[in-house]
Wavefront OBJ file of the C-alpha trace (Angstrom):
o trace
v -85.603 -17.146 -51.595
v -85.638 -14.183 -53.431
v -88.385 -14.617 -56.456
v -89.064 -12.118 -59.989
v -92.473 -11.342 -60.090
v -94.689 -8.581 -61.462
v -98.948 -8.623 -60.964
v -100.063 -5.067 -62.670
v -103.060 -4.139 -60.266
v -104.135 -0.462 -61.331
v -102.380 0.728 -64.423
v -102.816 3.134 -66.969
v -101.203 0.477 -69.026
v -104.395 -1.588 -68.381
v -107.156 0.861 -69.828
v -104.109 3.206 -72.468
v -103.008 0.802 -75.043
v -100.661 3.069 -76.364
v -98.380 2.039 -73.037
v -98.013 -1.216 -73.772
v -95.128 -1.953 -75.912
v -92.975 -5.121 -77.170
v -89.457 -5.228 -76.595
v -86.336 -7.588 -76.729
v -84.083 -7.040 -74.206
v -80.149 -6.371 -74.873
v -77.047 -6.471 -72.742
v -74.997 -4.427 -74.650
v -75.444 -5.768 -78.835
v -76.566 -9.147 -77.080
v -79.901 -9.965 -76.744
v -80.483 -11.550 -73.509
v -83.207 -12.995 -71.217
v -84.711 -10.564 -68.884
v -87.454 -11.557 -65.496
v -90.584 -10.142 -65.117
v -90.174 -7.020 -63.294
v -87.544 -5.583 -64.760
v -87.246 -1.690 -65.348
v -85.778 -0.875 -68.615
v -85.716 1.889 -70.862
v -86.218 1.749 -75.009
v -83.192 2.529 -77.235
v -84.814 2.587 -80.091
v -86.590 0.004 -82.531
v -84.948 -3.533 -83.713
v -84.739 -3.958 -87.643
v -87.215 -5.988 -89.078
v -85.950 -9.375 -90.260
v -88.471 -10.201 -92.561
v -88.147 -7.165 -94.730
v -84.298 -5.827 -93.780
v -83.601 -8.970 -96.654
v -84.652 -6.398 -99.105
v -84.579 -3.219 -98.082
v -81.439 -2.242 -95.379
v -82.513 -0.517 -92.430
v -86.337 -1.172 -92.068
v -87.179 -0.809 -88.981
v -89.672 -3.084 -87.033
v -92.407 -0.529 -86.164
v -93.572 -3.487 -83.330
v -90.471 -4.118 -81.777
v -88.556 -2.063 -79.439
v -84.598 -2.497 -78.610
v -85.016 -2.386 -74.286
v -81.760 -2.301 -71.590
v -80.842 -1.201 -68.320
v -81.089 2.141 -67.410
v -78.273 3.754 -67.909
v -78.454 6.064 -64.755
v -80.594 6.573 -62.089
v -82.126 9.807 -63.501
v -83.399 7.973 -66.449
v -86.884 8.784 -67.851
v -89.535 7.621 -70.135
v -89.006 4.011 -67.668
v -91.122 0.970 -68.540
v -91.687 -2.573 -66.473
v -91.311 -5.651 -68.602
v -94.598 -7.934 -67.440
v -94.172 -11.159 -69.827
v -96.471 -13.303 -71.337
v -95.894 -16.808 -71.090
v -97.454 -20.048 -69.438
v -96.122 -23.452 -68.105
v -94.058 -25.621 -69.342
v -92.559 -28.403 -68.038
v -90.486 -32.250 -69.744
v -91.550 -35.204 -68.651
v -90.574 -38.074 -70.398
v -89.182 -36.176 -73.216
v -92.493 -34.245 -74.128
v -93.054 -30.659 -73.616
v -96.392 -29.956 -72.002
v -97.629 -25.981 -71.756
v -100.754 -25.411 -69.738
v -102.102 -23.000 -67.723
v -101.230 -19.684 -66.777
v -97.458 -18.540 -64.835
v -97.376 -15.507 -63.196
v -94.423 -16.530 -60.746
v -90.606 -16.479 -61.912
v -91.451 -15.676 -65.575
v -88.400 -14.838 -67.694
v -87.950 -14.630 -71.128
v -85.093 -16.211 -73.309
v -83.000 -14.347 -75.057
v -83.726 -12.545 -78.171
v -87.447 -13.224 -77.087
v -90.097 -10.246 -77.469
v -91.838 -9.397 -74.348
v -94.510 -7.171 -73.354
v -93.631 -3.823 -71.561
v -95.480 -1.475 -69.588
v -95.027 2.530 -69.604
v -94.697 3.336 -66.001
v -96.812 6.527 -65.048
v -97.586 8.414 -61.920
v -99.862 6.439 -59.147
v -99.833 3.175 -61.212
v -99.573 0.511 -58.938
v -98.486 -2.965 -59.345
v -96.630 -6.155 -57.261
v -93.107 -6.966 -57.252
v -91.569 -9.982 -55.995
v -88.403 -9.711 -53.243
v -86.221 -10.393 -56.067
v -87.265 -7.093 -57.977
v -85.141 -4.918 -55.306
v -81.477 -4.986 -54.953
v -81.771 -5.241 -50.869
v -84.444 -5.627 -48.270
v -87.123 -3.138 -48.718
v -89.775 -1.357 -45.607
v -93.275 -1.104 -45.845
v -93.907 2.676 -46.227
v -90.674 3.366 -47.590
v -89.557 3.531 -51.173
v -87.569 2.372 -54.240
v -85.483 4.289 -56.715
v -84.519 3.515 -60.071
v -80.818 1.931 -60.173
v -78.194 1.250 -63.076
v -79.439 -2.679 -63.395
v -83.543 -3.802 -63.989
v -84.271 -4.107 -60.262
v -84.891 -1.300 -57.845
v -82.856 0.052 -54.656
v -84.417 0.384 -51.480
v -84.257 3.996 -50.639
v -85.412 5.900 -47.335
v -87.042 8.929 -49.184
v -88.110 10.114 -52.148
v -85.346 11.987 -54.335
v -86.591 14.799 -56.646
v -84.689 13.461 -59.303
v -85.161 10.042 -59.419
v -87.721 7.155 -60.704
v -89.339 6.499 -57.205
v -92.077 3.737 -56.178
v -93.584 3.849 -52.351
v -93.763 0.390 -50.960
v -97.816 0.355 -49.751
v -98.280 -3.672 -48.453
v -96.289 -6.755 -48.391
v -97.887 -10.071 -48.706
v -97.276 -13.485 -49.758
v -98.624 -14.964 -53.148
v -99.322 -18.381 -54.179
v -99.160 -20.475 -57.686
v -100.219 -24.001 -57.568
v -99.137 -25.840 -54.488
v -95.541 -25.015 -53.359
v -94.750 -21.286 -53.982
v -95.175 -18.903 -51.291
v -93.583 -15.641 -52.894
v -93.244 -12.806 -50.955
v -94.066 -9.664 -53.178
v -94.542 -5.831 -52.599
v -97.592 -3.824 -53.395
v -95.955 -0.780 -55.164
v -97.362 2.779 -56.213
v -95.242 5.147 -58.441
v -95.078 8.527 -56.719
v -92.137 10.096 -59.325
v -91.389 9.705 -62.705
v -89.642 12.409 -63.413
l 1 2 3 4 5 6 7 8 9 10 11 12 13 14 15 16 17 18 19 20 21 22 23 24 25 26 27 28 29 30 31 32 33 34 35 36 37 38 39 40 41 42 43 44 45 46 47 48 49 50 51 52 53 54 55 56 57 58 59 60 61 62 63 64 65 66 67 68 69 70 71 72 73 74 75 76 77 78 79 80 81 82 83 84 85 86 87 88 89 90 91 92 93 94 95 96 97 98 99 100 101 102 103 104 105 106 107 108 109 110 111 112 113 114 115 116 117 118 119 120 121 122 123 124 125 126 127 128 129 130 131 132 133 134 135 136 137 138 139 140 141 142 143 144 145 146 147 148 149 150 151 152 153 154 155 156 157 158 159 160 161 162 163 164 165 166 167 168 169 170 171 172 173 174 175 176 177 178 179 180 181 182 183 184 185 186 187 188
């Protein structure tokens, strides 16, 4: 089973607030659901829905439009790190409790936390955040989707992470997820 998962370990965004932003994921002109660990780029600020009814074109300084990379050489890459909690419906009642970190997906149009990636940032990704099988000691590069593409070498002109370690994480009583510790080795 492949699972989307992201867990920051040691990232500059952990101590530099300016590297943490809020975005809404789009495919074309349509807000779309986005999973944790998605690699995205910023295309601009969204319109401010509260004030644009009074003055057309006012931008929301706190929410950015994010999309999948258009090319594998894109720069200024961010990672989606949603902040959500577990929820479920039992007998028609919705319950929300505790922290959930595995398999998070933000609904279409929902604002998500994004972290700008810097050289030597370390984070964990689920096996579902790659387009194929990865090998410890090798690399993964930016593609043209929100997932990384496994690679045997470091290209000079592409965003690249090195796969440092493989391990299993659990949440609750049944989730065992294969994750990889990744370190950014090329930000171009």
